[in-house]
ZADO-1210 file (C-alpha; in nm, 4 decimals, padded with zeros to 6 digits):
<atoms>
<atom x="06.8780" y="-05.3123" z="00.5655" code="MET" pos="1"/>
<atom x="06.8090" y="-05.3578" z="00.1843" code="GLU" pos="2"/>
<atom x="06.4241" y="-05.5413" z="00.2366" code="HIS" pos="3"/>
<atom x="06.3039" y="-05.3386" z="00.4643" code="TYR" pos="4"/>
<atom x="05.9330" y="-05.2337" z="00.4343" code="ILE" pos="5"/>
<atom x="05.8292" y="-04.9285" z="00.5381" code="ARG" pos="6"/>
<atom x="05.4816" y="-04.9881" z="00.7480" code="PRO" pos="7"/>
<atom x="05.2609" y="-04.7492" z="00.5059" code="SER" pos="8"/>
<atom x="05.4390" y="-04.9069" z="00.2225" code="GLU" pos="9"/>
<atom x="05.2583" y="-05.2824" z="00.3308" code="LEU" pos="10"/>
<atom x="05.0046" y="-05.3144" z="00.0705" code="TYR" pos="11"/>
<atom x="05.1545" y="-05.1658" z="-00.2543" code="GLU" pos="12"/>
<atom x="05.4359" y="-05.4632" z="-00.1134" code="TRP" pos="13"/>
<atom x="05.2202" y="-05.6789" z="-00.1122" code="THR" pos="14"/>
<atom x="05.0257" y="-05.6989" z="-00.4184" code="ILE" pos="15"/>
<atom x="05.3685" y="-05.6126" z="-00.6096" code="ASN" pos="16"/>
<atom x="05.5544" y="-05.9634" z="-00.4073" code="ASN" pos="17"/>
<atom x="05.2066" y="-06.1571" z="-00.3403" code="LEU" pos="18"/>
<atom x="05.3146" y="-06.4364" z="-00.6225" code="ASN" pos="19"/>
<atom x="05.6665" y="-06.4648" z="-00.3649" code="SER" pos="20"/>
<atom x="05.5312" y="-06.5702" z="-00.1037" code="LEU" pos="21"/>
<atom x="05.4211" y="-06.9605" z="-00.0271" code="SER" pos="22"/>
<atom x="05.1364" y="-07.1177" z="-00.2013" code="LEU" pos="23"/>
<atom x="04.9775" y="-07.1495" z="00.2000" code="GLU" pos="24"/>
<atom x="05.0856" y="-06.7569" z="00.2032" code="GLU" pos="25"/>
<atom x="04.9352" y="-06.6197" z="-00.0834" code="GLN" pos="26"/>
<atom x="04.5779" y="-06.8152" z="-00.0298" code="GLU" pos="27"/>
<atom x="04.5468" y="-06.5873" z="00.3159" code="ILE" pos="28"/>
<atom x="04.7041" y="-06.3386" z="00.2424" code="THR" pos="29"/>
<atom x="04.4693" y="-06.3058" z="-00.0334" code="LEU" pos="30"/>
<atom x="04.1671" y="-06.3939" z="00.2131" code="LYS" pos="31"/>
<atom x="04.2998" y="-06.0245" z="00.3475" code="ASN" pos="32"/>
<atom x="04.3124" y="-05.8336" z="00.0630" code="LEU" pos="33"/>
<atom x="03.8924" y="-05.9587" z="-00.0712" code="GLU" pos="34"/>
<atom x="03.8564" y="-05.7683" z="00.3095" code="GLN" pos="35"/>
<atom x="03.9885" y="-05.4919" z="00.1199" code="LEU" pos="36"/>
<atom x="03.7962" y="-05.5073" z="-00.2140" code="ARG" pos="37"/>
<atom x="03.5811" y="-05.2477" z="-00.1289" code="TRP" pos="38"/>
<atom x="03.8404" y="-04.9459" z="-00.0822" code="ILE" pos="39"/>
<atom x="03.9654" y="-04.8894" z="-00.4069" code="PRO" pos="40"/>
<atom x="03.6165" y="-04.8305" z="-00.4891" code="GLU" pos="41"/>
<atom x="03.5324" y="-04.6124" z="-00.1724" code="MET" pos="42"/>
<atom x="03.7548" y="-04.3662" z="-00.2796" code="ILE" pos="43"/>
<atom x="03.7173" y="-04.3576" z="-00.6786" code="GLU" pos="44"/>
<atom x="03.3824" y="-04.2417" z="-00.5512" code="ASN" pos="45"/>
<atom x="03.5417" y="-03.9415" z="-00.3685" code="LEU" pos="46"/>
<atom x="03.5812" y="-03.5427" z="-00.4737" code="ASN" pos="47"/>
<atom x="03.9505" y="-03.4891" z="-00.4632" code="PRO" pos="48"/>
<atom x="03.8296" y="-03.2650" z="-00.1032" code="ILE" pos="49"/>
<atom x="03.6254" y="-03.6142" z="00.0367" code="GLN" pos="50"/>
<atom x="03.9825" y="-03.7855" z="-00.0683" code="ARG" pos="51"/>
<atom x="04.1811" y="-03.5215" z="00.0868" code="GLU" pos="52"/>
<atom x="03.9151" y="-03.5767" z="00.4435" code="LEU" pos="53"/>
<atom x="03.9761" y="-03.9090" z="00.4216" code="LEU" pos="54"/>
<atom x="04.3887" y="-03.8537" z="00.4657" code="GLN" pos="55"/>
<atom x="04.2713" y="-03.6656" z="00.7629" code="ILE" pos="56"/>
<atom x="03.9986" y="-03.8812" z="00.9319" code="ALA" pos="57"/>
<atom x="04.3156" y="-04.1812" z="00.9232" code="MET" pos="58"/>
<atom x="04.5650" y="-03.9760" z="01.0224" code="ILE" pos="59"/>
<atom x="04.3291" y="-03.9013" z="01.3378" code="LYS" pos="60"/>
<atom x="04.2140" y="-04.2610" z="01.3442" code="LYS" pos="61"/>
<atom x="04.5356" y="-04.4047" z="01.3638" code="LEU" pos="62"/>
<atom x="04.6472" y="-04.3230" z="01.7277" code="GLU" pos="63"/>
<atom x="04.2858" y="-04.4188" z="01.8092" code="GLU" pos="64"/>
<atom x="04.2627" y="-04.6886" z="02.1096" code="PRO" pos="65"/>
<atom x="03.9201" y="-04.7697" z="02.0074" code="GLU" pos="66"/>
<atom x="03.9378" y="-04.7774" z="01.6046" code="THR" pos="67"/>
<atom x="03.9928" y="-05.1452" z="01.4811" code="PRO" pos="68"/>
<atom x="04.3403" y="-05.1467" z="01.4503" code="PHE" pos="69"/>
<atom x="04.4634" y="-05.3214" z="01.0452" code="CYS" pos="70"/>
<atom x="04.8392" y="-05.1688" z="00.9411" code="LEU" pos="71"/>
<atom x="04.6839" y="-05.3620" z="00.5867" code="MET" pos="72"/>
<atom x="04.4085" y="-05.1158" z="00.6049" code="PHE" pos="73"/>
<atom x="04.5647" y="-04.8101" z="00.6572" code="PHE" pos="74"/>
<atom x="04.8233" y="-04.9474" z="00.4021" code="SER" pos="75"/>
<atom x="04.5754" y="-04.9711" z="00.1566" code="CYS" pos="76"/>
<atom x="04.3971" y="-04.6416" z="00.2214" code="ILE" pos="77"/>
<atom x="04.7539" y="-04.4511" z="00.1281" code="ALA" pos="78"/>
<atom x="04.7821" y="-04.6302" z="-00.1718" code="TYR" pos="79"/>
<atom x="04.4827" y="-04.5733" z="-00.3164" code="ASN" pos="80"/>
<atom x="04.4598" y="-04.1896" z="-00.2536" code="LEU" pos="81"/>
<atom x="04.8279" y="-04.2628" z="-00.4099" code="HIS" pos="82"/>
<atom x="04.6893" y="-04.3950" z="-00.7122" code="ILE" pos="83"/>
<atom x="04.3901" y="-04.0721" z="-00.6633" code="LYS" pos="84"/>
<atom x="04.7289" y="-03.8290" z="-00.7293" code="ASN" pos="85"/>
<atom x="04.6634" y="-03.7065" z="-00.3156" code="ILE" pos="86"/>
<atom x="04.9972" y="-03.5773" z="-00.1313" code="ASP" pos="87"/>
<atom x="05.0030" y="-03.8963" z="00.0786" code="VAL" pos="88"/>
<atom x="05.3365" y="-03.8110" z="00.2689" code="ASN" pos="89"/>
<atom x="05.1164" y="-03.7051" z="00.6177" code="PRO" pos="90"/>
<atom x="04.9350" y="-04.0038" z="00.6645" code="LEU" pos="91"/>
<atom x="05.2402" y="-04.1982" z="00.5229" code="LYS" pos="92"/>
<atom x="05.4446" y="-04.0282" z="00.7436" code="ILE" pos="93"/>
<atom x="05.1833" y="-04.0648" z="01.0262" code="ALA" pos="94"/>
<atom x="05.1687" y="-04.4647" z="01.0287" code="ILE" pos="95"/>
<atom x="05.5629" y="-04.5011" z="00.9648" code="ASN" pos="96"/>
<atom x="05.6329" y="-04.3167" z="01.3317" code="THR" pos="97"/>
<atom x="05.3219" y="-04.4016" z="01.4399" code="SER" pos="98"/>
<atom x="05.3993" y="-04.5679" z="01.8586" code="LYS" pos="99"/>
<atom x="05.0588" y="-04.7915" z="01.7553" code="ARG" pos="100"/>
<atom x="05.1616" y="-04.9303" z="01.4398" code="VAL" pos="101"/>
<atom x="05.5625" y="-05.0095" z="01.5811" code="GLN" pos="102"/>
<atom x="05.3368" y="-05.2102" z="01.8838" code="LYS" pos="103"/>
<atom x="05.1512" y="-05.3722" z="01.6294" code="GLU" pos="104"/>
<atom x="05.4041" y="-05.4653" z="01.4775" code="ILE" pos="105"/>
<atom x="05.6279" y="-05.5674" z="01.7381" code="GLU" pos="106"/>
<atom x="05.3693" y="-05.7837" z="01.8765" code="TRP" pos="107"/>
<atom x="05.3057" y="-05.9701" z="01.5738" code="MET" pos="108"/>
<atom x="05.6796" y="-05.9394" z="01.6048" code="PHE" pos="109"/>
<atom x="05.6684" y="-06.1745" z="01.9315" code="LEU" pos="110"/>
<atom x="05.4093" y="-06.3811" z="01.7994" code="LEU" pos="111"/>
<atom x="05.6904" y="-06.5611" z="01.5000" code="GLN" pos="112"/>
<atom x="05.9040" y="-06.6118" z="01.8245" code="LEU" pos="113"/>
</atoms>
């Protein structure tokens, strides 16, 4: 599968491939990305220890049913922590192996059929 995108890399893939989408898809995607604009700034304002704690918190929140779910949100956090030289392998592994993520992806796939 050469076109497989890991769930943890959704945000990075999206910002790097936005131009490959149709104009309608670009517009929808940009609206969704606009809602995440605060994340890079928030991460910028954290010190390294707080960034590590954010990663741990996101790993815990990923599977909590009461946490609203947005895969783009979790992958955006992973991407922006990575930019700040945080080893995000634990978060990426948690996202990529999450039962909740798998169910959400299956649900989205079924909606497209």
